GUNUTI-687488 format. One record per residue: y, x, z of N, C-alpha, C in turn; residue number from 1; residue in one letter. Coordinates in pm, whole numbers, plus 32768, in hexadecimal, padded with zeros to 4 digits. Layout:
BEGIN
SITE / ny / nx / nz / cay / cax / caz / cy / cx / cz / i / aa
SITE / Y / X / Z / Y / X / Z / Y / X / Z / NUM / a
...
This chain:
BEGIN
SITE / ny / nx / nz / cay / cax / caz / cy / cx / cz / i / aa
SITE / C7A9 / 2BF6 / C1D3 / C747 / 2C38 / C21B / C74A / 2CC7 / C1CD / 1 / m
SITE / C763 / 2CD7 / C15C / C77E / 2D63 / C122 / C7D6 / 2DB1 / C145 / 2 / r
SITE / C845 / 2D7D / C14F / C8BB / 2DC1 / C188 / C88F / 2DFF / C228 / 3 / n
SITE / C852 / 2DAD / C26E / C821 / 2DCA / C2FA / C7D7 / 2E4E / C2F7 / 4 / t
SITE / C76E / 2E55 / C2A2 / C71D / 2EC8 / C28D / C766 / 2F45 / C255 / 5 / w
SITE / C7CE / 2F20 / C1ED / C823 / 2F91 / C1D5 / C870 / 2FDF / C239 / 6 / k
SITE / C8AC / 2F7E / C298 / C8ED / 2F94 / C315 / C890 / 2FF7 / C370 / 7 / g
SITE / C81A / 2FC1 / C37D / C7D3 / 3003 / C3CB / C7A5 / 30A2 / C3B9 / 8 / m
SITE / C780 / 3097 / C336 / C75D / 312C / C2E4 / C7DA / 3184 / C2F8 / 9 / v
SITE / C86B / 3142 / C2C3 / C8E4 / 319C / C2CB / C8F7 / 31CD / C35D / 10 / l
SITE / C8DA / 317E / C3B4 / C8EC / 3191 / C451 / C8A4 / 31F6 / C46C / 11 / g
SITE / C820 / 31DC / C45B / C7C5 / 3257 / C487 / C7E5 / 32D5 / C445 / 12 / a
SITE / C80A / 32EC / C3BA / C834 / 334B / C386 / C8AA / 3393 / C3C0 / 13 / l
SITE / C90F / 3331 / C3CF / C98C / 3371 / C402 / C972 / 33A8 / C48C / 14 / s
SITE / C914 / 335C / C4F4 / C8F7 / 337F / C56E / C8C2 / 340E / C568 / 15 / g
SITE / C85C / 341D / C50C / C80D / 3489 / C524 / C85B / 34FC / C4FF / 16 / a
SITE / C8BD / 34E1 / C4A7 / C939 / 3552 / C482 / C97A / 357B / C4EC / 17 / a
SITE / C9B1 / 351B / C533 / CA02 / 352B / C5AD / C9B1 / 3571 / C625 / 18 / v
SITE / C934 / 3544 / C640 / C8D7 / 3584 / C68E / C8C2 / 3622 / C666 / 19 / g
SITE / C8B4 / 363F / C5F1 / C8A4 / 36CB / C5C5 / C922 / 371F / C5D2 / 20 / l
SITE / C995 / 36E5 / C5BB / CA13 / 371F / C5DC / CA26 / 373B / C674 / 21 / v
SITE / CA0F / 36E1 / C6C6 / CA10 / 36E8 / C752 / C9B8 / 375A / C780 / 22 / l
SITE / C92D / 3768 / C75A / C8D0 / 37B2 / C76A / C8FF / 3843 / C74D / 23 / d
SITE / C93A / 385F / C6F2 / C94D / 38CF / C6A1 / C9D1 / 3916 / C717 / 24 / s
SITE / CA34 / 38B3 / C72B / CAB0 / 38CB / C781 / CA6D / 3907 / C7FE / 25 / l
SITE / CA0C / 38C0 / C82D / C9D3 / 38D4 / C8CA / C987 / 3961 / C8A3 / 26 / d
SITE / C943 / 397D / C85C / C908 / 39FF / C83F / C95B / 3A75 / C838 / 27 / r
SITE / C9CA / 3A41 / C7F0 / CA2A / 3ABD / C7DA / CA89 / 3AEB / C865 / 28 / a
SITE / CA9C / 3A6D / C8A9 / CAE2 / 3A80 / C925 / CA7A / 3ACD / C983 / 29 / a
SITE / C9FD / 3AB6 / C983 / C99C / 3AFF / C9CF / C97C / 3B85 / C9AC / 30 / r
SITE / C997 / 3B95 / C931 / C988 / 3C41 / C8FD / CA12 / 3C7C / C910 / 31 / g
SITE / CA77 / 3C3B / C916 / CAF8 / 3C86 / C943 / CB02 / 3C98 / C9E3 / 32 / a
SITE / CACC / 3C4C / CA2C / CAD0 / 3C4C / CAC2 / CA67 / 3CCD / CAD8 / 33 / s
SITE / C9F3 / 3CD3 / CA85 / C998 / 3D42 / CAAE / C9CC / 3DCE / CA7B / 34 / t
SITE / CA29 / 3DC7 / CA00 / CA60 / 3E4D / C9CF / CAD1 / 3E6B / CA3B / 35 / a
SITE / CB1D / 3E14 / CA60 / CB8D / 3E2F / CAD0 / CB4F / 3E79 / CB5A / 36 / a
SITE / CADE / 3E48 / CB79 / CA9A / 3E7B / CC0B / CA5F / 3EFF / CBD4 / 37 / h
SITE / CA27 / 3F0D / CB60 / CA00 / 3F95 / CB4D / CA61 / 3FF8 / CB1B / 38 / a
SITE / CAD6 / 3FEA / CAF8 / CB42 / 4044 / CAD0 / CB56 / 40A2 / CB31 / 39 / a
SITE / CB74 / 4094 / CBAB / CB7F / 40FF / CC14 / CB11 / 4160 / CC23 / 40 / p
SITE / CA9B / 4141 / CC10 / CA1C / 4195 / CC0E / CA2F / 41E5 / CB98 / 41 / d
SITE / CA47 / 41A2 / CB23 / CA45 / 41F1 / CAB0 / CABA / 425C / CAA3 / 42 / a
SITE / CB1C / 421F / CAC9 / CBA7 / 4290 / CADC / CB7D / 42FC / CB34 / 43 / a
SITE / CB32 / 42D6 / CB9D / CB25 / 434B / CC02 / CAC1 / 43B9 / CBBC / 44 / a
SITE / CA5B / 4389 / CB88 / CA0C / 43CE / CB3B / CA51 / 442C / CACC / 45 / r
SITE / CA9D / 43F7 / CA8C / CAE1 / 442C / CA1F / CB4C / 449B / CA4A / 46 / a
SITE / CB87 / 446E / CAC1 / CBDE / 44E8 / CB09 / CB99 / 4550 / CB49 / 47 / g
SITE / CB12 / 4539 / CB7E / CACB / 459F / CBB5 / CAAB / 4606 / CB27 / 48 / k
SITE / CA8B / 45C7 / CABD / CA66 / 461B / CA5C / CABF / 465F / CA10 / 49 / g
SITE / CB4C / 4622 / CA0F / CBAA / 4664 / C9D9 / CBDE / 46D4 / CA47 / 50 / a
SITE / CBD3 / 46CA / CAC4 / CBFB / 4728 / CB28 / CB8F / 47A6 / CAFC / 51 / r
SITE / CB1D / 4787 / CB04 / CAB8 / 47F9 / CAE2 / CACC / 483F / CA7D / 52 / e
SITE / CAF5 / 4804 / CA08 / CB11 / 4842 / C98A / CB93 / 4896 / C982 / 53 / r
SITE / CBED / 4861 / C9D1 / CC6D / 489F / C9D6 / CC4E / 4923 / CA37 / 54 / a
SITE / CC1C / 492E / CAA4 / CBE6 / 499A / CAF1 / CB99 / 49FD / CAA3 / 55 / l
SITE / CB43 / 49CA / CA50 / CAFE / 4A1E / C9F0 / CB43 / 4A7E / C995 / 56 / a
SITE / CBB6 / 4A2D / C952 / CC0C / 4A44 / C8FA / CC64 / 4ACC / C944 / 57 / l
SITE / CCA5 / 4AAF / C9C2 / CCE9 / 4AF6 / CA08 / CCB1 / 4B78 / CA19 / 58 / v
SITE / CC27 / 4B6F / CA4C / CBDB / 4BE2 / CA58 / CBD3 / 4C38 / C9E3 / 59 / h
SITE / CBAD / 4C01 / C967 / CB88 / 4C43 / C906 / CC1F / 4C87 / C8CA / 60 / d
SITE / CC74 / 4C45 / C8E5 / CCF4 / 4C71 / C89E / CD38 / 4CE6 / C90D / 61 / s
SITE / CD07 / 4CE9 / C983 / CD28 / 4D4C / C9DD / CCE0 / 4DD1 / C99B / 62 / a
SITE / CC69 / 4DBB / C985 / CC10 / 4E2F / C955 / CC3B / 4E5B / C8C7 / 63 / g
SITE / CC6A / 4DF9 / C867 / CCA2 / 4E1D / C7EE / CD2C / 4E77 / C7F8 / 64 / l
SITE / CD7D / 4E47 / C856 / CDE9 / 4E99 / C867 / CDD7 / 4F16 / C8AD / 65 / a
SITE / CD8A / 4F21 / C907 / CD58 / 4FB1 / C93F / CD2B / 5003 / C8CC / 66 / q
SITE / CCCF / 4FE2 / C885 / CCA3 / 5027 / C7FC / CD08 / 5058 / C79E / 67 / r
SITE / CD76 / 4FDA / C784 / CDD0 / 5019 / C729 / CE2F / 5081 / C775 / 68 / a
SITE / CE64 / 505E / C7F7 / CEA7 / 50D0 / C81C / CE56 / 5159 / C82A / 69 / a
SITE / CDEC / 5166 / C836 / CD94 / 51DE / C83F / CD94 / 521C / C7B2 / 70 / k
SITE / CD90 / 51C9 / C744 / CD94 / 51F3 / C6BB / CE20 / 5225 / C6A3 / 71 / r
SITE / CE91 / 51E3 / C6D4 / CF0B / 5202 / C6B2 / CF27 / 528E / C6E6 / 72 / a
SITE / CEE5 / 528D / C763 / CF09 / 5313 / C7BD / CECC / 5398 / C76A / 73 / a
SITE / CE46 / 5383 / C72F / CE03 / 53EE / C6F4 / CE45 / 5416 / C660 / 74 / e
SITE / CE7F / 53A2 / C62A / CECA / 53C3 / C5B8 / CF49 / 5416 / C5C9 / 75 / r
SITE / CF8D / 53E6 / C63C / D014 / 543B / C64F / CFD6 / 54AA / C685 / 76 / a
SITE / CF74 / 54D3 / C6B4 / CF49 / 5555 / C6E4 / CF2D / 55AB / C663 / 77 / a
SITE / CEDC / 5575 / C61A / CEB5 / 55B1 / C5A4 / CF35 / 55D0 / C541 / 78 / e
SITE / CF9F / 556B / C542 / D011 / 5597 / C500 / D063 / 561D / C52F / 79 / r
SITE / D057 / 5619 / C5B4 / D0A6 / 567E / C60B / D05F / 570A / C5E2 / 80 / n
SITE / CFC6 / 56F9 / C5F9 / CF94 / 577F / C5DF / CFAE / 57AC / C54D / 81 / n
SITE / CFB5 / 575C / C4DF / CFD0 / 5767 / C45E / D04E / 57BA / C44D / 82 / h
SITE / D0B5 / 576E / C4A0 / D13D / 57A6 / C48E / D15C / 5828 / C4CA / 83 / a
SITE / D10A / 5848 / C52E / D121 / 58CF / C56E / D0CB / 5942 / C531 / 84 / t
SITE / D065 / 590B / C4E8 / D018 / 597D / C4B1 / D05D / 598C / C422 / 85 / v
SITE / D082 / 5942 / C3D9 / D0A0 / 594C / C357 / D136 / 5969 / C343 / 86 / g
């Protein structure tokens, strides 16, 4: 009878362990499914943000290039004035 109790205890423990593993796998599968369904929305939001940042960068770069060209023209004009005066 003692071996029967030992077998029952070991069976209960191993059954609980197997159940825990199966529950963990099920939870992981549900999480992966949720993540797979949420990925397109997250990618669209990230793409929209990246597009907005890229447009802002292009706009800022255009202004920066315009200011740099203006400064270069002013410096060239100064050099030409100094060359003709001196």
